[in-house]
C-alpha positions in Angstrom: 20.1 79.4 2.3 20.1 80.6 -1.3 19.9 77.8 -3.9 22.7 77.5 -6.3 20.3 76.6 -9.1 16.5 76.5 -9.2 14.7 75.7 -12.4 13.3 73.0 -14.6 15.7 70.3 -15.9 15.2 67.3 -18.2 16.8 63.9 -17.7 19.3 63.3 -20.5 20.5 59.9 -19.3 22.1 57.9 -16.6 24.9 55.4 -16.3 26.6 53.1 -13.8 30.0 51.5 -14.0 32.5 50.0 -11.7 35.1 52.6 -12.7 33.2 55.9 -12.7 30.3 55.0 -10.4 26.7 56.2 -10.8 26.0 59.3 -12.9 22.8 61.2 -13.9 22.9 63.9 -16.6 20.3 66.6 -17.0 19.6 69.1 -19.8 19.1 72.7 -18.7 16.5 74.8 -20.5 19.0 77.5 -21.6 22.8 78.1 -21.6 22.3 81.0 -19.2 21.4 78.5 -16.5 24.8 76.9 -16.8 26.5 80.1 -15.4 25.8 79.0 -11.8 27.8 75.8 -12.3 30.6 77.5 -14.3 31.3 79.9 -11.5 31.7 77.0 -9.0 34.4 75.2 -11.0 36.3 78.4 -11.6 36.5 79.0 -7.8 37.8 75.4 -7.3 40.5 75.4 -9.9 38.4 74.3 -12.9 37.5 71.0 -11.4 34.1 69.5 -10.5 33.3 67.8 -7.3 31.1 70.3 -5.5 28.5 68.6 -3.3 24.8 69.5 -3.6 21.5 68.5 -1.9 18.7 68.0 -4.4 15.0 67.2 -4.3 13.6 66.3 -7.7 9.9 65.9 -8.6 8.9 64.7 -12.0 6.4 66.9 -13.7 4.0 66.1 -16.5 3.0 68.0 -19.6 0.5 69.9 -17.4 3.3 71.1 -15.2 1.9 69.1 -12.2 3.8 66.5 -10.2 3.6 63.0 -11.7 2.4 60.4 -9.2 5.0 57.7 -8.9 3.9 54.1 -8.6 4.1 52.7 -5.1 6.9 50.2 -4.9 5.6 46.6 -4.5 6.0 45.2 -1.1 8.7 42.5 -1.0 7.4 39.0 -1.0 8.5 36.5 1.5 10.5 33.5 0.6 12.0 30.5 2.4 12.9 32.3 5.6 9.6 34.1 5.9 7.7 30.8 5.4 9.8 29.1 8.0 9.3 32.0 10.5 5.5 31.7 9.8 5.5 28.0 10.5 7.5 28.3 13.6 5.3 31.2 14.9 2.4 28.7 15.0 4.3 25.9 16.8 4.0 25.6 20.6 7.4 23.9 20.6 8.9 27.1 19.2 7.1 29.1 21.9 8.6 26.8 24.6 12.1 27.3 23.1 11.7 31.1 23.2 10.4 30.9 26.8 13.2 28.6 27.8 15.7 31.0 26.4 14.5 33.5 28.9 14.2 36.3 26.3 10.4 36.8 26.7 7.3 34.9 27.5 5.1 34.0 24.6 2.0 31.7 24.4 0.5 32.4 21.0 1.4 32.8 17.3 1.0 36.6 17.3 3.5 37.0 20.2 5.9 34.5 18.4 5.7 36.5 15.2 6.4 39.7 17.1 9.3 38.1 18.8 10.9 37.1 15.4 10.3 40.6 14.0 11.9 42.2 17.1 14.9 39.9 17.1 15.5 40.4 13.4 14.7 44.1 13.5 12.1 44.1 10.8 8.5 45.2 10.4 7.5 42.2 8.3 8.8 38.6 8.1 9.0 39.0 4.3 12.0 41.2 5.0 13.9 38.2 6.2 14.4 37.2 2.5 15.0 40.7 1.2 17.2 42.3 3.8 20.6 40.6 4.2 21.1 41.8 7.8 17.7 40.6 8.9 18.3 37.2 7.2 21.6 36.8 9.0 20.0 37.7 12.4 17.3 35.2 11.7 19.9 32.5 10.9 22.2 33.2 13.8 19.8 34.2 16.5 16.8 32.0 15.8 17.3 29.3 13.2 20.6 27.8 14.4 19.8 27.9 18.1 16.3 26.6 17.6 17.5 23.7 15.3 20.0 22.8 18.1 17.1 22.9 20.6 15.0 20.6 18.3 17.9 18.1 18.0 18.4 18.0 21.8 14.6 17.8 22.5 13.0 15.6 19.8 
């Protein structure tokens, strides 16, 4: 596969709107580099819309890749705290065991059960991943609360 364009570019700007979507604009180092893109639109009736795959790496003044900061791990909120509390409660373990899903008898197994049901690697994701939060609410919180009302 021959690349359409390979070279250094500079970020000119970006924008996001509800009408035109997300857009990133780059400056090329010379007008000659624009020829690859001009040829594409001519073949397609003078319109844009060609699809490309890109891999961009920021480079510093020394022409070496810039190390990007590691994104901060999401912090847990209310759901993560609740999952942590319940993981330590033998009554929660009895509910899981009575549900017939799996047999647990300690906090580590209870935490693993919650992560498995909610399809997350960390309970903190329960507050930062809508799908995981919904799974926790529907598959653990609501049924467990009903169990607690029935078994005070």
